Phi, psi and omega in degrees: 000139179286137174272173173300315186300320177298316178298307175302314177297323180297316178297324181287327178288330177293327176293313182301316179298322176281325173299314175305312183301316181298313180292334171284331191258322184282125185303149188295330182283351181247006174303321186253017183266122176291138176297332177205160179297124186094351191270160179282155178264169180294324187294309182297318183297311182294317177297318187291314181299327176292312176302325178288319177291315175311303184285318177300315183285316185298320179296317178296335182246014177057050178243166181285142177286131178305318184311312175273315183293328184269001178082007188284335174303308175290326182295318180285322178062036184282150184278044183231156170300159178297339181282341187297137179221007176114329180300128173075014173284149174275171180297325176298329171293319178302317177292339181284339178286090184239116184213148178284159175302327181294315189289315180298312178296318180307306182294319182290324178292322179290328180284317179302321183293313181290325175293321177300317176298308181294322177293337170303333183276344184295127165240167180301323181294318181292348181294337178267000175300126173287133179242352179208114180268000184280005177250157167233105013276161177305145186268127181273166179302318180302313177298317184288327174287323174298318174308298179308305185290329171301319177292317180292322182294320184293308181297324180288326173298314172305312174305321181291324180292310181304316184292322183294319178298320178296320187289326182274348184285000000 
């Protein structure tokens, strides 16, 4: 019988496989190219989904955020504060996310490793632990993990769609 850890890790691994496929297939010079005026770029989508996974899981498990602790903030050199993760960004901000496939993959893989390690700690009992009291009702670990994985799945799907549009342009 599959455990909750197995299911969550499998979902995360599927996101990783899609991210890797995108970064292998999309030409480097098109990662920051919007597929249509006003649309998010592949680079922004991969960066954003990774930032959300990183911050949400690090916070839920009281771990260091990989973006800053792993030196990725400095390496990317984006014109945003270290706390930026994509919410509320303008189209100009989206276009400012320019990163190589190697950097996007490296940051995602480092985050994937942190999240996989954290998921190994999950027990059925821990899923009811409140991780964020700023919401009504308060957010449990189960809700936060499903939310973060849902966000990552949606954004990697959007990045795949954007890549397909770029390929047909």
